[in-house]
N, C-alpha and C positions, 0 to 999 in steps of 0.2 A: 257363192263367198268365192276370192282369187285369193294369191299368194302372191304377195310385191314380192319382185324378183329382187328384188335391192338387200332388203332386212328381214323377206321369210316371215315378215306378220302374217297371219288372214285381215286380209282386206274387202269389205262388204260392196261388191261392182254398183249399187243401186245409190251410195251416200259417199264410195271413194273420195281423197279429198283431189287426186292426181290420176290420168290416162294420160298412154300415149299409143300407137298407131306404129308396129311395127313389123312390116315383112308381111301383113295382111292379117293382124294378130292384136287384138286391144289387152293391151297389163293395165293392169290398178296398182294404186301405189298410195301409203299411209299419207305419208306426207310429201309436199314438195319439194323437197329434199332428197325423196331417193328418186321421184323423175324425175330431174334432175344429174341426177348423178348416172340414172340410165340411159336417160338422151345422148350423154358426154360417148357412152362407148356400153352400146346393148348390148354384145355379142359378149361381152365378159362376164355379167349377167346370167343369158340365156346360155353355157356353156357351162357355168354351177362354180366359176375358180374365182365370184364375189364373195365378199362376205357377207357372214352368214352371221346374221340379228344383226341389232345397233340399230343406230339411224346418218344419214347422211344429210347433211345439212344445207 
């Protein structure tokens, strides 16, 4: 299991609806909306300043 860095949901890496590569690491997302938010500003979510909980679609 992986944690969606945008909303904090647990995501199964094998069935995740979306994923992104950033700085040599793969991040998994619960939805395409969370992936879009991450792709626009990954550092925001990796530094822990992004929203915790809820979805961005």
